[in-house]
C-alpha positions as CSV (number, residue, x, y, z in Angstrom):
1,X,0.0,0.0,0.0
2,X,2.8,2.4,0.8
3,X,4.4,1.8,-2.6
4,X,1.1,2.6,-4.3
5,X,0.7,5.8,-2.3
6,X,4.3,6.8,-3.0
7,X,3.8,6.2,-6.8
8,X,0.6,8.2,-6.8
9,X,2.3,11.1,-5.0
10,X,5.2,11.0,-7.4
11,X,2.9,11.1,-10.4
12,X,1.0,14.0,-8.9
13,X,4.3,15.9,-8.3
14,X,5.5,15.2,-11.9
15,X,2.1,16.4,-13.3
16,X,2.3,19.6,-11.2
17,X,5.9,20.2,-12.5
18,X,4.8,19.6,-16.1
19,X,1.8,21.9,-15.8
20,X,3.9,24.7,-14.2
21,X,6.6,24.3,-16.9
22,X,3.9,24.6,-19.6
23,X,2.3,27.5,-17.9
24,X,5.5,29.5,-17.4
25,X,7.3,28.6,-20.6
26,X,4.9,27.7,-23.4
27,X,1.9,30.0,-23.2
28,X,-0.1,32.4,-21.2
29,X,-3.7,33.6,-21.4
30,X,-3.8,37.4,-21.7
31,X,-6.7,39.8,-21.6
32,X,-6.2,42.8,-23.9
33,X,-7.2,46.4,-23.3
34,X,-7.6,49.1,-25.9
35,X,-8.8,49.7,-29.5
36,X,-5.6,49.6,-31.5
37,X,-6.1,46.1,-32.8
38,X,-9.7,46.7,-34.1
39,X,-11.3,45.1,-36.1
40,X,-9.3,41.9,-35.4
41,X,-9.3,42.2,-31.6
42,X,-11.3,44.5,-29.4
43,X,-11.2,45.8,-25.9
44,X,-11.4,42.9,-23.5
45,X,-10.2,40.3,-26.0
46,X,-8.8,37.1,-24.4
47,X,-6.0,35.3,-26.2
48,X,-3.5,32.5,-25.7
49,X,0.1,33.7,-26.3
50,X,2.5,31.0,-27.4
51,X,5.8,32.0,-25.8
52,X,8.1,29.1,-26.4
53,X,8.1,29.4,-30.2
54,X,9.8,32.8,-30.1
55,X,12.9,31.2,-28.6
56,X,13.3,29.0,-31.7
57,X,12.2,31.3,-34.6
58,X,11.3,34.9,-34.9
59,X,7.7,35.9,-35.7
60,X,6.7,36.4,-39.3
61,X,4.9,39.1,-41.1
62,X,1.2,39.2,-40.2
63,X,1.7,37.5,-36.8
64,X,0.1,39.2,-33.9
65,X,2.6,39.4,-31.0
66,X,2.7,40.5,-27.4
67,X,5.6,42.8,-26.6
68,X,7.1,44.9,-23.9
69,X,8.7,48.2,-24.7
70,X,11.6,49.9,-23.1
71,X,9.6,53.1,-22.8
72,X,6.8,51.3,-20.8
73,X,8.4,48.2,-19.3
74,X,5.4,47.4,-17.0
75,X,2.9,47.2,-19.9
76,X,2.3,44.5,-22.5
77,X,1.1,45.5,-26.0
78,X,-0.5,43.4,-28.6
79,X,0.5,44.4,-32.2
80,X,0.9,43.0,-35.7
81,X,4.3,42.4,-37.3
82,X,4.4,44.1,-40.7
83,X,8.1,44.4,-41.4
84,X,11.1,42.1,-40.8
85,X,14.8,42.7,-40.0
86,X,16.6,44.5,-42.8
87,X,13.5,45.5,-44.7
88,X,12.5,49.1,-45.5
89,X,9.1,50.4,-44.4
90,X,7.2,53.5,-45.3
91,X,3.7,54.8,-44.8
92,X,2.2,57.0,-47.6
93,X,-1.4,58.1,-47.2
94,X,-1.9,55.2,-44.8
95,X,-0.6,52.6,-47.3
96,X,2.3,50.5,-46.1
97,X,5.2,49.9,-48.4
98,X,7.8,47.3,-47.7
99,X,11.0,47.7,-49.8
100,X,9.0,49.9,-52.2
101,X,6.1,47.4,-52.7
102,X,2.6,47.9,-51.4
103,X,1.7,45.6,-48.5
104,X,-1.7,44.0,-48.8
105,X,-3.4,44.4,-45.4
106,X,-7.0,43.2,-45.6
107,X,-7.1,43.2,-41.8
108,X,-6.3,46.9,-41.3
109,X,-8.6,49.9,-40.8
110,X,-7.0,52.8,-42.6
111,X,-7.4,56.5,-42.9
112,X,-5.5,58.9,-45.1
113,X,-3.5,60.5,-42.3
114,X,-0.6,58.1,-41.7
115,X,2.6,59.2,-43.3
116,X,6.2,58.1,-42.4
117,X,9.3,58.4,-44.4
118,X,11.1,55.2,-45.4
119,X,13.2,53.7,-42.6
120,X,15.3,50.5,-42.5
121,X,14.4,47.9,-39.8
122,X,17.4,47.1,-37.6
123,X,18.7,43.6,-37.3
124,X,17.0,41.6,-34.5
125,X,14.0,44.0,-34.8
126,X,10.6,43.9,-36.4
127,X,8.2,46.7,-37.1
128,X,4.9,46.3,-35.2
129,X,1.7,48.3,-35.3
130,X,-2.0,47.9,-34.4
131,X,-4.6,47.1,-37.1
132,X,-6.8,50.2,-36.3
133,X,-5.0,52.8,-38.4
134,X,-8.2,55.0,-38.3
135,X,-6.7,56.3,-35.1
136,X,-4.0,58.9,-35.4
137,X,-0.4,57.7,-35.4
138,X,0.2,59.7,-32.2
139,X,-2.4,57.5,-30.4
140,X,-0.5,54.3,-31.3
141,X,2.4,52.6,-29.8
142,X,4.2,51.3,-32.8
143,X,7.6,51.1,-34.3
144,X,10.7,48.8,-34.2
145,X,10.5,46.1,-31.5
146,X,13.5,44.3,-30.4
147,X,13.0,40.5,-30.8
148,X,14.1,40.1,-27.2
149,X,11.1,42.2,-26.1
150,X,8.6,39.9,-27.9
151,X,6.9,37.7,-25.3
152,X,5.1,35.5,-27.8
153,X,2.8,35.1,-30.7
154,X,-1.0,35.1,-30.3
155,X,-1.9,31.4,-31.1
156,X,-5.6,31.2,-30.1
157,X,-8.2,33.9,-29.8
158,X,-10.6,32.8,-27.0
159,X,-12.7,35.9,-27.1
160,X,-12.5,38.7,-29.7
161,X,-13.6,41.4,-27.2
162,X,-15.8,44.3,-27.9
163,X,-15.7,44.8,-31.6
164,X,-18.3,47.3,-32.7
165,X,-20.3,46.7,-35.9
166,X,-18.9,49.9,-37.4
167,X,-15.5,51.0,-36.3
168,X,-14.6,54.7,-36.4
169,X,-12.0,55.2,-39.0
170,X,-11.4,58.9,-38.7
171,X,-12.3,59.5,-42.3
């Protein structure tokens, strides 16, 4: 009987260790605040962020990532990757150009007020921005994000949050 109890206890401890490893190293559930990712994700969205994958390969264009910034280290932001290391990015009348070619962004809400001269993305960085470009550029946290500040890629959307039928685009 003692051997059976000891085996059950050992199994329970191993399961607890495995669950804690997965929880702290593979993924986290995050609740998002804000409107910058509309129409994809709204205020109150709940997502699972796959964190382990970023240790093996960088996120790709179009991935939604959770990041920390050096300017606001206590906050986590959810943004879309639109440019990769070494690429050149520019906004002209809210149209994104990567290496001089228009980026097809069916997910983005745009207005005609976003303009930014061409810049080159540093190595070990990606360019991130929210999907709701109907908001002014000044209202967004966007720009080059160091790959070391990316916490993970949104793998599962549990709840889209409050996504209004018609999103204000600023037009």
